[in-house]
N, C-alpha and C positions, 0 to 999 in steps of 0.2 A: 269635573273635567280633567284635573291633574291626576286623579287616581286612575282614571281610564288610560291616560297617556303612560303612566308609570307601569301599569299592568301590561299594556300593549308592548312597551319596550322590553319588559322582562320576560314576556311570553316565550321567546326563542330559548332563553336560558333555563327555563323550568324543565324542559325535556333533557337538556344537557346535564343538569344537576343529578339526574338519575343514572347517568352513565358511570361505569367504573373504568378508570384509566390507569395505565401502568406506564413506566418509562424505563429506558435503558440508556446508559452512558457510553457512547461509542469510544470516547477517549480512554475510559477505564478498561474497556474490553481490549483495546489495542495495547495498553500498557501492562495489563495483568494476565491476559490469557496465555497459557503455555502453547496452545496451538498456534496463535498468532506469532509468538516468539520463534517457534520452530520454522514457520513459513518464512519469517524474516531472516533466519539463519540460512535457510536454503538459498534465498535470494542473494544474501551477502557472500556465501560460498561461491556461487556461480560468478558473481562480480569479481571476486578475488582471483578466480581462474583466468578470467579475461585480462585482469590487470597484470598477472604474471606473464601472459603472452605479450602484452604491450610493453612491459618492462624489458623483456628479452629483445624485442624488436628495437626499442630505443637504445639499448646497449649496443646492438649490432650497428645501428645508424651512427652512434658516436664513434665506434671503431672505424667504420668506413670513412667518416668525415676526417678523422685523424690521418688515415692513409691517403686520402685525396689531397689534403693540405700538406702532406709531407714533401719536402724539397727533393729528396733522393729517390723519387718514384718516376719511372718511365712514363711518357705521355700515353702510350697504348694501355698500360696498366691503370693509369689514372682514369682514362675514358671507360675502361671496364668497371672500375670501382664506382664511377658516377652512375653508370647504368644499373649496377647492383644496388646502389643507394636509392635510386629512384624506384626500382622494383620493390625493395624492402619497405620504403616509405608508403608506397601504394598498398602493400599488404597490411601495413599498420592501420591505414585509414579504413581499409575494408574490414578488418577485425573490429575496429572501434565502432563502425556503423552497425556491424552484425551484433555486437555486444549491446549497443543501445536498443536496437530493435528487439532482440531476444529478451533482455532484462525488462524492458517496458511491457512486452507482451506477457511475460511470466508474472510480473507484478500485477498487471490488470487481471489476469486469471485468478491469482491468489486473493486479491481484494474481492472479486466477484464471488468466489467460493465462500469466503468468510462472511460476506454480506448475506448471501443466500442462506447459509447455516444459521446466522443470527436471526434472520427473519423467520425461518422455520421454527427455531427453538422458541422465539418470542410468541409466535402464533400458537404453538402448542401450550405454552404456559398460560397465555391469555384465555384459551378455550377451557383449559382445566380449572383455572382459578376464577373464571367468570368476568374477565376484563373485556370491555367493549373495544378498546384500542390500546396500542402500545406506541408511544411517541419517544422521541429523543428527549432526554431529561432536561436539556438546555431550553426546550420549548416552554418550560414552566417558570414562572416568576417564583412560585412557591409550590412545593410538593411535600407530601408526607412521606416518611421513610418506607412505609409499606407499599408505596407506589413503585419504588425503585426495585426492579427485578434483575438488575445487572449482575449481581453475584451469582444468582441461579443460572443466568444465561452463560456466564463464564464457566461455571462448573460443568454444565452440560456440553458446552463447546469443547472443553478440554477432554471430556470423556470420549469424544469422537476422534481423537488423535489416532 
């Protein structure tokens, strides 16, 4: 009776044992791929462009604030500077919101592109090398070195630059 129960419990795993599995390490891909690094540099460059615009606006706001707080300024000029300050401040908020939207959208597109490329490369490797499935390496408690195809994925990904 115990043997039948053990065989019955192990039955689903017998088919699984015949499968060939591979894995990729997403963290390693993100840290080592030149394609990923170039995409990150593009994103960083765009963020720096927006930051320069915001820095210029902040400098202008500081100058306007000093003028508004100046004792030797006429009331009509002060009111004009206050309106200019409010307009400049609104422009800054608008640029900041635009930057957040654009950078978030750009980052999402880049991530999606990289994920799609990694999936396509992993699928191609799996088909050519006879793997049944490719998983995230962190899904395994133990894995043999030949299961990890991350290096090959990175090489092929970087060739697509």
